C-alpha positions as CSV (number, residue, x, y, z in Angstrom):
1,X,-0.2,-0.2,-0.2
2,X,1.5,3.4,-1.1
3,X,2.0,6.3,1.0
4,X,-1.6,8.0,0.0
5,X,-3.7,4.9,0.3
6,X,-2.8,4.8,4.1
7,X,-3.2,8.4,4.7
8,X,-6.5,7.7,2.9
9,X,-6.9,4.8,5.4
10,X,-5.6,6.5,8.6
11,X,-7.9,9.5,8.2
12,X,-10.6,8.9,6.5
13,X,-11.4,5.0,6.6
14,X,-11.5,4.2,3.1
15,X,-9.4,1.7,1.4
16,X,-9.8,3.1,-2.2
17,X,-10.3,6.5,-4.3
18,X,-12.8,8.2,-5.7
19,X,-12.3,8.3,-9.8
20,X,-10.3,11.0,-10.4
21,X,-9.4,11.8,-7.2
22,X,-5.9,10.0,-7.3
23,X,-5.1,10.8,-10.8
24,X,-4.9,14.8,-9.5
25,X,-3.0,13.6,-6.6
26,X,-0.2,12.3,-8.6
27,X,-0.3,15.2,-11.4
28,X,0.6,17.9,-8.3
29,X,3.1,15.5,-6.7
30,X,4.6,16.1,-9.9
31,X,4.9,19.5,-9.5
32,X,1.8,20.2,-11.9
33,X,-0.3,22.5,-12.0
34,X,-3.5,21.1,-11.7
35,X,-7.1,22.1,-12.8
36,X,-9.8,19.0,-11.2
37,X,-13.2,19.5,-12.6
38,X,-14.8,17.0,-10.6
39,X,-19.1,17.5,-10.2
40,X,-20.9,18.2,-6.4
41,X,-20.1,15.3,-4.2
42,X,-16.9,13.9,-6.7
43,X,-14.8,14.4,-3.0
44,X,-12.5,17.1,-4.2
45,X,-10.9,18.2,-0.7
46,X,-9.4,14.5,-0.2
47,X,-7.1,15.8,-3.3
48,X,-4.9,18.2,-2.1
49,X,-6.0,17.4,2.2
50,X,-3.9,13.4,1.0
51,X,-1.1,14.9,-0.9
52,X,-0.3,17.4,1.9
53,X,-0.3,15.2,4.6
54,X,2.0,13.0,2.5
55,X,4.5,15.6,2.4
56,X,7.1,18.1,4.3
57,X,4.8,21.6,4.1
58,X,1.6,23.1,4.7
59,X,-1.4,23.5,2.0
60,X,-2.3,27.0,1.3
61,X,-6.7,26.6,0.7
62,X,-7.7,30.2,-0.6
63,X,-11.7,29.6,-0.6
64,X,-15.0,32.0,-0.4
65,X,-17.3,30.2,1.8
66,X,-16.7,31.3,5.1
67,X,-19.1,27.8,6.7
68,X,-17.8,25.6,4.7
69,X,-13.8,26.9,5.5
70,X,-14.5,26.2,9.5
71,X,-16.4,23.1,9.1
72,X,-13.2,21.7,7.2
73,X,-11.2,22.7,9.7
74,X,-13.2,21.1,12.7
75,X,-13.3,18.1,10.8
76,X,-9.5,17.9,10.3
77,X,-9.3,18.9,13.7
78,X,-11.5,16.2,14.7
79,X,-8.5,13.7,13.1
80,X,-6.0,15.3,14.7
81,X,-5.1,17.3,11.6
82,X,-3.6,20.8,12.9
83,X,-5.1,23.0,10.3
84,X,-6.2,27.0,10.4
85,X,-8.5,29.7,9.1
86,X,-8.4,33.1,8.6
87,X,-11.1,35.3,7.0
88,X,-13.2,38.5,6.7
89,X,-14.4,39.9,9.8
90,X,-11.5,38.7,12.0
91,X,-9.7,40.8,14.1
92,X,-6.3,41.9,14.0
93,X,-5.2,40.3,16.8
94,X,-7.2,36.8,15.7
95,X,-5.1,37.1,12.6
96,X,-2.0,37.7,13.7
97,X,-2.2,34.6,16.3
98,X,-3.5,32.1,13.0
99,X,-0.7,33.4,11.1
100,X,2.2,32.6,13.6
101,X,0.5,29.6,14.5
102,X,1.3,28.8,10.7
103,X,4.6,30.1,10.8
104,X,5.8,28.7,13.7
105,X,3.2,25.8,14.9
106,X,3.7,23.2,12.0
107,X,-0.1,23.5,10.8
108,X,-0.5,21.1,7.6
109,X,-3.4,23.5,6.7
110,X,-4.6,27.4,6.1
111,X,-7.4,27.8,4.7
112,X,-7.7,31.8,3.9
113,X,-10.7,33.9,2.2
114,X,-9.1,35.7,-1.2
115,X,-9.5,38.8,0.2
116,X,-7.3,38.2,3.1
117,X,-4.3,37.0,0.5
118,X,-2.5,40.7,-0.3
119,X,-3.5,42.4,2.9
120,X,-0.8,43.9,4.1
121,X,-0.4,42.5,7.6
122,X,-0.9,39.0,6.0
123,X,1.5,39.3,3.1
124,X,4.2,39.9,6.0
125,X,3.8,36.2,7.0
126,X,2.8,35.1,3.6
127,X,6.4,35.3,2.4
128,X,7.5,33.3,5.7
129,X,5.0,30.1,5.0
130,X,6.2,26.8,4.0
131,X,3.8,25.2,1.4
132,X,3.8,22.6,-0.7
133,X,0.6,23.0,-2.3
134,X,-1.4,26.3,-3.0
135,X,-5.2,24.8,-4.2
136,X,-8.0,27.5,-5.5
137,X,-11.2,25.9,-4.4
138,X,-14.4,27.2,-6.5
139,X,-12.3,28.1,-8.9
140,X,-14.2,29.3,-11.3
141,X,-15.0,32.6,-9.1
142,X,-12.0,33.7,-10.9
143,X,-13.7,34.1,-14.4
144,X,-15.6,36.7,-15.6
145,X,-17.6,34.5,-17.7
146,X,-18.2,32.8,-14.5
147,X,-21.8,32.5,-12.6
148,X,-19.8,33.8,-9.0
149,X,-16.8,36.0,-10.5
150,X,-15.4,37.4,-7.4
151,X,-12.7,40.1,-7.9
152,X,-10.6,39.4,-5.3
153,X,-10.2,35.8,-7.1
154,X,-7.7,37.9,-9.3
155,X,-4.9,38.9,-6.9
156,X,-4.3,34.8,-6.1
157,X,-1.9,34.9,-9.2
158,X,0.3,37.1,-7.3
159,X,1.2,34.8,-4.3
160,X,2.6,32.2,-6.8
161,X,5.6,34.9,-7.4
162,X,6.7,34.2,-3.7
163,X,6.4,30.3,-4.5
164,X,7.3,30.0,-8.0
165,X,8.0,26.4,-7.5
166,X,5.2,25.1,-5.5
167,X,2.0,23.9,-7.4
168,X,-1.4,25.1,-7.7
169,X,-4.2,22.7,-7.6
170,X,-8.0,24.6,-8.8
171,X,-11.2,22.8,-8.2
172,X,-14.5,23.6,-9.3
173,X,-17.6,21.4,-9.4
174,X,-19.1,23.5,-12.1
175,X,-17.0,25.2,-15.1
176,X,-18.3,25.6,-18.8
177,X,-15.4,25.6,-21.3
178,X,-14.6,28.8,-21.8
179,X,-14.5,29.2,-17.9
180,X,-12.2,26.2,-17.8
181,X,-9.4,28.1,-20.6
182,X,-10.0,31.0,-18.3
183,X,-9.6,29.8,-15.0
184,X,-6.2,28.9,-16.1
185,X,-5.2,31.7,-17.9
186,X,-5.8,33.7,-15.0
187,X,-4.1,31.4,-12.5
188,X,-0.5,31.6,-14.7
189,X,-0.9,27.5,-15.6
190,X,2.4,27.3,-17.6
191,X,0.5,24.8,-20.1
192,X,-2.8,23.5,-20.0
193,X,-3.5,20.3,-17.2
194,X,-7.3,19.3,-17.1
195,X,-8.4,16.5,-15.0
196,X,-12.4,16.1,-15.8
197,X,-14.8,13.9,-14.4
198,X,-17.5,13.2,-16.8
199,X,-21.0,15.1,-15.4
200,X,-22.5,11.8,-16.3
201,X,-25.4,11.0,-13.3
202,X,-26.9,7.9,-14.9
203,X,-28.9,7.1,-11.7
204,X,-30.2,10.9,-11.9
205,X,-33.4,11.0,-13.6
206,X,-33.8,14.9,-14.7
207,X,-37.6,16.2,-14.8
208,X,-39.2,19.2,-15.9
209,X,-42.9,19.7,-15.5
210,X,-45.0,22.9,-16.2
211,X,-47.7,23.4,-13.4
212,X,-50.5,26.7,-13.1
213,X,-50.6,25.6,-9.5
214,X,-47.1,24.5,-8.3
215,X,-48.2,24.3,-4.9
216,X,-50.8,21.7,-5.5
217,X,-48.3,20.0,-7.7
218,X,-45.2,20.1,-5.0
219,X,-47.5,18.3,-2.0
220,X,-48.4,15.6,-4.4
221,X,-45.3,14.5,-5.7
222,X,-43.4,14.9,-2.3
223,X,-46.3,13.2,-0.5
224,X,-46.1,10.8,-2.9
225,X,-42.1,10.2,-3.0
226,X,-40.1,8.2,-0.5
227,X,-36.9,8.9,1.4
228,X,-35.0,12.6,1.9
229,X,-35.3,15.5,-0.3
230,X,-34.5,19.0,-1.0
231,X,-37.1,21.5,-2.1
232,X,-35.3,24.8,-3.3
233,X,-36.8,28.2,-3.5
234,X,-35.4,31.6,-3.8
235,X,-37.3,33.7,-1.1
236,X,-36.2,33.1,3.1
237,X,-40.3,33.8,3.6
238,X,-41.2,30.7,0.9
239,X,-39.0,28.2,2.9
240,X,-41.0,28.6,5.9
241,X,-44.1,28.8,4.2
242,X,-43.2,25.8,2.6
243,X,-42.2,23.7,5.0
244,X,-45.8,24.8,7.0
245,X,-47.6,23.2,3.9
246,X,-45.8,20.3,3.8
247,X,-46.4,19.5,7.8
248,X,-50.2,20.3,7.0
249,X,-50.1,17.5,4.6
250,X,-47.9,15.0,7.1
251,X,-44.9,15.3,5.6
252,X,-41.6,16.1,7.7
253,X,-40.4,18.8,6.9
254,X,-38.0,21.6,7.9
255,X,-36.8,24.9,6.6
256,X,-33.1,26.5,6.0
257,X,-31.7,30.0,5.1
258,X,-28.8,32.1,6.0
259,X,-31.0,34.3,8.2
260,X,-31.8,32.0,10.8
261,X,-29.0,31.6,14.0
262,X,-26.4,29.6,13.3
263,X,-27.2,27.5,16.5
264,X,-30.5,26.6,15.0
265,X,-28.4,26.1,11.3
266,X,-26.9,23.3,12.7
267,X,-29.6,21.6,14.9
268,X,-31.7,21.5,11.3
269,X,-29.3,20.6,9.6
270,X,-27.9,17.4,11.9
271,X,-31.8,16.3,12.6
272,X,-31.9,16.2,8.2
273,X,-28.8,14.6,8.2
274,X,-30.3,11.9,10.4
275,X,-33.4,11.8,8.9
276,X,-35.4,13.4,12.1
277,X,-36.5,15.5,9.5
278,X,-37.3,13.8,5.9
279,X,-37.7,17.3,3.5
280,X,-35.6,20.4,3.9
281,X,-36.7,23.4,2.1
282,X,-34.3,25.8,1.8
283,X,-32.0,28.7,-0.1
284,X,-28.7,27.9,-1.7
285,X,-27.5,29.0,1.5
286,X,-28.6,24.7,2.1
287,X,-26.3,22.3,0.7
288,X,-22.2,23.4,0.6
289,X,-20.2,20.5,2.6
290,X,-23.5,18.7,3.0
291,X,-22.6,15.0,1.5
292,X,-25.7,13.0,2.9
293,X,-26.2,10.1,0.6
294,X,-29.5,8.9,0.7
295,X,-30.8,12.2,-0.9
296,X,-33.5,10.7,-2.8
297,X,-35.0,13.6,-4.6
298,X,-33.8,17.4,-5.5
299,X,-37.0,19.7,-6.5
300,X,-36.4,23.5,-7.8
301,X,-39.6,25.1,-7.1
302,X,-38.1,27.9,-8.6
303,X,-36.1,28.9,-11.4
304,X,-32.5,28.8,-10.5
305,X,-30.4,32.0,-12.5
306,X,-28.2,29.5,-13.8
307,X,-27.3,26.1,-15.3
308,X,-24.5,25.9,-13.2
309,X,-26.2,26.5,-9.8
310,X,-29.1,24.5,-11.5
311,X,-26.4,21.2,-11.7
312,X,-24.8,21.6,-8.2
313,X,-27.7,21.7,-6.4
314,X,-29.5,18.7,-8.5
315,X,-26.3,16.9,-7.7
316,X,-27.1,16.5,-4.5
317,X,-29.1,13.5,-4.9
318,X,-28.0,10.7,-5.4
319,X,-24.7,10.1,-4.2
320,X,-25.1,6.7,-3.2
321,X,-25.6,6.2,-6.2
322,X,-29.1,4.8,-6.2
323,X,-32.1,5.8,-8.7
324,X,-33.0,9.3,-7.8
325,X,-34.9,12.6,-9.0
326,X,-34.0,15.7,-9.8
327,X,-37.2,17.4,-10.5
328,X,-37.8,21.4,-11.8
329,X,-41.5,23.0,-11.9
330,X,-42.0,26.1,-13.4
331,X,-45.0,28.6,-15.3
332,X,-45.1,31.6,-16.9
333,X,-44.4,33.5,-13.7
334,X,-41.1,32.5,-13.5
335,X,-39.8,33.1,-16.8
336,X,-40.6,37.0,-16.5
337,X,-39.4,36.7,-13.0
338,X,-36.1,35.7,-14.4
339,X,-36.2,37.8,-17.0
340,X,-37.2,41.0,-14.1
341,X,-33.5,39.5,-11.7
342,X,-31.5,40.8,-15.2
343,X,-32.8,43.9,-14.4
344,X,-32.6,43.7,-10.7
345,X,-29.1,42.8,-10.6
346,X,-27.7,45.4,-12.6
347,X,-29.2,48.7,-11.3
348,X,-28.7,51.8,-13.4
349,X,-25.3,53.2,-12.3
350,X,-26.5,56.5,-11.0
351,X,-29.2,54.5,-8.3
352,X,-25.7,52.4,-7.6
353,X,-23.9,56.4,-6.8
354,X,-27.1,57.0,-4.7
355,X,-26.7,53.6,-2.8
356,X,-22.8,54.5,-1.9
357,X,-23.1,58.0,-0.9
358,X,-26.1,56.8,1.6
359,X,-24.5,54.3,2.7
360,X,-21.3,55.8,3.7
361,X,-23.6,58.8,5.0
362,X,-25.4,56.2,7.0
363,X,-22.2,54.7,8.6
364,X,-21.1,58.3,9.6
365,X,-17.9,57.7,7.0
366,X,-16.3,61.1,5.9
367,X,-14.8,61.7,2.8
368,X,-11.4,60.6,2.6
369,X,-11.9,58.6,5.5
370,X,-12.7,54.5,6.1
371,X,-10.0,52.4,4.5
372,X,-10.0,49.0,6.0
373,X,-12.6,50.0,8.5
374,X,-15.2,47.2,9.2
375,X,-18.5,48.0,10.0
376,X,-22.0,46.1,11.3
377,X,-24.4,47.0,8.5
378,X,-28.6,46.3,8.7
379,X,-29.4,46.3,4.9
380,X,-33.3,46.6,6.3
381,X,-32.7,48.9,8.0
382,X,-30.8,51.1,5.9
383,X,-33.0,50.6,2.9
384,X,-36.3,51.4,4.9
385,X,-34.6,54.9,5.9
386,X,-33.1,56.0,2.4
387,X,-36.4,54.1,0.7
388,X,-34.3,51.8,-1.6
389,X,-35.6,48.6,-2.8
390,X,-34.1,45.6,-1.1
391,X,-32.9,44.1,-4.2
392,X,-30.9,47.3,-5.3
393,X,-29.3,47.8,-2.5
394,X,-28.0,43.8,-2.2
395,X,-26.9,44.2,-6.1
396,X,-25.6,48.1,-5.7
397,X,-23.3,46.7,-2.9
398,X,-21.9,43.8,-5.0
399,X,-21.5,45.7,-8.2
400,X,-19.2,48.1,-5.8
401,X,-17.3,45.2,-4.7
402,X,-16.4,43.8,-7.9
403,X,-15.4,47.6,-8.7
404,X,-12.6,47.2,-5.7
405,X,-14.6,49.8,-3.1
406,X,-15.9,47.4,-0.3
407,X,-16.3,44.2,0.5
408,X,-19.8,42.9,1.7
409,X,-20.5,39.9,3.8
410,X,-24.1,39.5,4.2
411,X,-23.6,35.9,5.5
412,X,-20.7,36.8,8.2
413,X,-19.2,34.3,10.1
414,X,-21.2,34.7,13.4
415,X,-19.8,32.0,15.5
416,X,-18.4,33.5,19.0
417,X,-14.6,32.7,18.9
418,X,-12.6,33.3,22.6
419,X,-8.8,32.9,23.4
420,X,-6.9,32.4,26.8
421,X,-4.8,35.4,27.1
422,X,-3.2,34.2,30.4
423,X,-1.5,31.1,31.1
424,X,-2.7,28.1,32.9
425,X,-0.4,29.1,35.8
426,X,-1.6,32.9,36.0
427,X,-5.6,31.6,36.1
428,X,-5.7,31.4,40.2
429,X,-5.8,35.4,39.9
430,X,-9.4,35.5,40.1
431,X,-9.9,33.4,42.9
432,X,-9.3,37.0,44.2
433,X,-11.4,38.6,41.6
434,X,-14.8,38.4,44.2
435,X,-16.5,36.2,41.4
436,X,-16.8,32.8,41.2
437,X,-15.8,32.1,38.0
438,X,-13.2,28.7,38.5
439,X,-16.2,26.8,37.2
440,X,-16.6,28.6,33.9
441,X,-13.4,28.5,33.6
442,X,-12.9,24.9,34.6
443,X,-15.9,24.1,32.0
444,X,-14.5,26.1,28.9
445,X,-11.1,23.9,29.5
446,X,-12.9,20.7,30.0
447,X,-14.8,21.6,26.5
448,X,-12.4,23.2,24.4
449,X,-8.9,22.3,23.5
450,X,-6.1,24.8,21.5
451,X,-7.8,27.4,23.8
452,X,-4.3,28.7,24.5
453,X,-3.0,29.0,20.7
454,X,-5.6,29.8,18.8
455,X,-9.5,31.0,18.6
456,X,-11.5,28.2,19.3
457,X,-15.7,29.0,18.2
458,X,-17.7,28.4,21.2
459,X,-21.6,27.4,21.7
460,X,-23.0,29.6,24.8
461,X,-26.1,27.4,24.4
462,X,-24.4,24.2,25.4
463,X,-21.9,26.2,27.8
464,X,-25.0,27.8,29.5
465,X,-26.5,24.6,30.1
466,X,-23.6,22.7,31.4
467,X,-23.1,25.7,33.6
468,X,-26.8,25.9,35.1
469,X,-26.6,29.0,33.9
470,X,-29.1,31.7,32.2
471,X,-27.3,33.1,28.7
472,X,-27.4,36.4,29.7
473,X,-25.5,35.1,33.1
474,X,-23.0,33.4,30.5
475,X,-22.3,36.3,28.9
476,X,-21.7,38.7,31.3
477,X,-19.4,36.3,33.0
478,X,-17.4,35.8,29.7
479,X,-17.4,39.3,29.0
480,X,-15.6,40.1,32.7
481,X,-13.0,37.8,32.1
482,X,-11.9,39.6,28.7
483,X,-12.5,42.9,30.9
484,X,-9.8,41.1,33.7
485,X,-7.5,40.3,30.6
486,X,-7.9,36.8,31.3
487,X,-9.7,35.8,27.5
488,X,-10.3,37.8,24.5
489,X,-14.4,37.3,23.8
490,X,-15.6,37.6,20.7
491,X,-19.4,37.5,20.7
492,X,-21.3,36.1,17.6
493,X,-22.3,38.8,15.1
494,X,-26.0,39.3,14.2
495,X,-25.5,41.4,11.3
496,X,-24.1,41.4,7.9
497,X,-20.4,43.9,7.4
498,X,-18.9,46.2,5.5
499,X,-15.1,46.6,5.4
500,X,-14.0,49.5,3.0
501,X,-11.2,48.9,0.7
502,X,-10.0,52.4,0.6
503,X,-11.0,55.6,1.4
504,X,-14.8,57.3,0.7
505,X,-14.7,59.2,-2.5
506,X,-17.0,61.7,-3.9
507,X,-20.0,60.2,-5.5
508,X,-19.3,61.6,-8.8
509,X,-15.8,59.5,-8.6
510,X,-18.0,56.5,-8.5
511,X,-16.8,54.1,-11.6
512,X,-18.4,50.8,-12.8
513,X,-16.4,49.5,-15.1
514,X,-18.3,48.0,-18.5
515,X,-16.6,44.4,-17.6
516,X,-18.4,44.8,-14.6
517,X,-21.6,45.9,-16.2
518,X,-22.6,45.7,-19.2
519,X,-20.2,42.8,-19.9
520,X,-21.5,40.6,-16.9
521,X,-25.2,41.8,-17.4
522,X,-24.7,40.6,-21.4
523,X,-23.0,37.1,-19.7
524,X,-26.3,36.8,-17.3
525,X,-29.1,37.2,-19.3
526,X,-27.5,34.5,-21.6
527,X,-27.0,32.4,-18.4
528,X,-30.9,33.1,-17.6
529,X,-31.4,32.5,-21.6
530,X,-30.2,28.6,-20.9
531,X,-31.9,27.9,-18.2
532,X,-35.6,29.2,-19.4
533,X,-34.4,27.4,-22.6
534,X,-33.8,24.0,-20.5
535,X,-37.3,24.1,-19.1
536,X,-38.7,24.9,-21.7
537,X,-37.1,22.7,-24.6
538,X,-39.4,18.9,-25.0
539,X,-37.0,18.3,-28.0
540,X,-33.6,16.8,-26.5
541,X,-32.3,14.4,-23.2
542,X,-32.4,16.6,-20.1
543,X,-29.1,15.3,-19.2
544,X,-27.5,15.7,-22.9
545,X,-28.7,19.5,-22.7
546,X,-26.8,19.5,-19.6
547,X,-23.7,17.8,-20.6
548,X,-23.7,19.9,-24.0
549,X,-23.6,22.8,-21.7
550,X,-20.3,21.8,-20.0
551,X,-19.2,20.8,-23.2
552,X,-19.5,17.1,-23.3
553,X,-21.3,16.6,-26.3
554,X,-22.6,13.6,-28.3
555,X,-23.7,12.2,-24.9
556,X,-26.8,9.7,-25.7
557,X,-29.8,10.2,-24.1
558,X,-30.7,8.8,-20.4
559,X,-34.2,7.0,-22.0
560,X,-35.7,8.2,-18.2
561,X,-35.9,11.7,-18.3
562,X,-39.4,13.9,-18.9
563,X,-38.2,14.2,-23.2
564,X,-37.1,11.1,-23.9
565,X,-40.4,9.4,-22.4
566,X,-42.3,12.1,-24.1
567,X,-44.4,10.9,-27.1
568,X,-42.9,11.6,-30.4
569,X,-44.3,12.8,-33.4
570,X,-44.1,9.4,-35.0
571,X,-46.3,7.4,-32.2
572,X,-43.6,6.2,-30.0
573,X,-41.4,7.6,-27.2
574,X,-38.7,10.5,-27.9
575,X,-35.5,8.0,-26.8
576,X,-36.9,5.3,-29.0
577,X,-37.0,7.2,-31.7
578,X,-33.8,8.8,-31.3
579,X,-32.2,5.2,-30.9
580,X,-33.3,4.0,-34.8
581,X,-33.1,7.2,-36.4
582,X,-30.0,7.0,-35.2
583,X,-29.2,3.6,-36.5
584,X,-31.6,4.5,-39.7
585,X,-28.6,7.0,-40.6
586,X,-25.7,5.2,-39.9
587,X,-27.1,2.4,-42.0
588,X,-28.0,4.6,-45.3
589,X,-24.8,6.4,-45.4
590,X,-23.3,3.0,-46.3
591,X,-25.6,2.8,-49.1
592,X,-29.2,2.6,-50.1
593,X,-30.9,-0.4,-48.8
594,X,-34.7,-1.9,-48.9
595,X,-37.1,-1.9,-46.1
596,X,-37.1,-5.3,-45.4
597,X,-33.1,-5.2,-44.9
598,X,-33.2,-2.0,-43.0
599,X,-36.0,-3.4,-40.3
600,X,-33.4,-6.5,-40.4
601,X,-30.4,-4.5,-39.7
602,X,-31.9,-2.7,-36.8
603,X,-32.4,-2.9,-33.1
604,X,-35.6,-2.6,-32.0
605,X,-39.4,-3.2,-32.2
606,X,-40.5,-4.1,-36.1
607,X,-43.2,-1.8,-36.2
608,X,-41.1,1.1,-34.1
609,X,-38.8,1.1,-36.9
610,X,-41.7,1.3,-39.7
611,X,-43.3,4.3,-37.8
612,X,-39.3,6.1,-37.8
613,X,-38.8,5.2,-41.2
614,X,-42.6,6.6,-42.4
615,X,-42.0,9.4,-40.4
616,X,-38.4,10.1,-41.9
617,X,-40.1,9.7,-45.0
618,X,-42.8,12.1,-44.7
619,X,-40.5,15.0,-43.0
620,X,-37.6,14.9,-46.5
621,X,-35.2,13.0,-44.3
622,X,-35.7,9.8,-46.3
623,X,-36.5,8.9,-50.2
624,X,-37.6,6.4,-52.1
625,X,-34.6,5.9,-55.7
626,X,-35.7,4.6,-58.6
627,X,-34.9,1.4,-57.4
628,X,-37.5,1.6,-54.7
629,X,-34.7,1.3,-52.1
630,X,-34.6,4.2,-49.1
631,X,-32.1,6.8,-49.3
632,X,-30.5,9.3,-46.7
633,X,-31.6,12.6,-48.8
634,X,-28.8,15.0,-49.1
């Protein structure tokens, strides 16, 4: 057994790799920059984790997903592997401690949000890291043609100058051929090196249903279905409403969105993972990092805004290889809403400037100040005070983010963190404080490890329960310990955060580039059109359509989707028609043939072959020559 398999078995309990994982590991081990294109659930993280554990040095992992970042760090630590994370919203003290640990603490993984890469305080430490690999997760974010472009990703290539001999591994689950090339160009690959797993999911049946009464059809379908499932909707309000509707019809359902308290989100997720809740109704905030193998159906009640997003979300069905369904329900209203989303996502440029000026006034930032400042931000209150639609505020902030004016984190890391400032032998000081806090300190030390080396995420609800305290009593005690410099306690944040990357400028100096506005608007419209085209198409196999979008051409029809099982004009199913008509074309390319000989050569039912041949004659695809033989019409 080689070292890679030994590591896989020791830490993950698997004796073999999934398809493509080992190929990627060997590619980076050979020092090659590599782009790994693996569909959702393919096990991307194991590729860089196994490689890094096999050799000296640390892996720098760039990822924009704070929740997923923290989950991976916690999972690695649970296996006894030293890992750290640095992301937007951390204090300077937290970043300093994490960076020192990365330099001196023999850590194997450092997860970093792309926004932190080029900050001055991080760069001071970066050049001292002993890296064996640079990993870029969600690599499609670097491409302006991708569905989730993030300008901060364009900074990643700059760090390569500090580590010219360290290979780079880029990973993504969804990328079109155009984006695949762009990723490698932007990350400065010396030569193209794509390792790709086919997007074919033979066990997943893709279905589309056009229904005016979507809710009635939803209840009927989910009530009949077996096994666990996910229902994706676009709004937080609808999550609760659909969940309540399903429960009224005796379906075990729960709801999930980014606006929930993190403790509640974790509890809901765990209940669904364990099967306590059969169906989760959620926004697209649900699913990242979740690897539940027995999801039997993924249902989209609202049309997604890109094929990439749909394929990634639908890909959470059937990871155990068993037969599963990805169902999209739509009607005419959905198409109109999608088209409106293009207008909403790109407010008029003067409107964007208005939002910027109002934001600075709201946060009391004077012209020429504010650089690198973090500000808690209440978008609903802001929108109400300045009479902006909520969608205008959100998309204006995102467009300003792409231009480098600010960063807007609408789903920040909200877990509380704690770090012991006092050494163990100094903890006796609290005995003279007049407060009975020994029990709290003892509980902290028993409940969490690493408190003297790094900031650790804590769960106040759990601690209060164990200490038989109210939440407020625990908060006041932790706050007191922090004031006494015994600990540094950072309570969880309940609101989104804005960070200004440059000083406030005058409204008229705000510039939105054509690349970030006109070009991206046209590209967004193209993605919207692709979703609508997929939903409305009744002529080509669903799987074939999806695969073609990602560059896999010439795929075979699945035979299971609504298109394949729909009736062709010839009187047989579309799938059977395509199967037979392709055979007829191949046979007649070689030369003319009589109808009896054609029937004898074709696989399939004799009556079906006759129906196909007759239909092709009627449509002018075939003709009879003077010898009464069938020939392909040129």
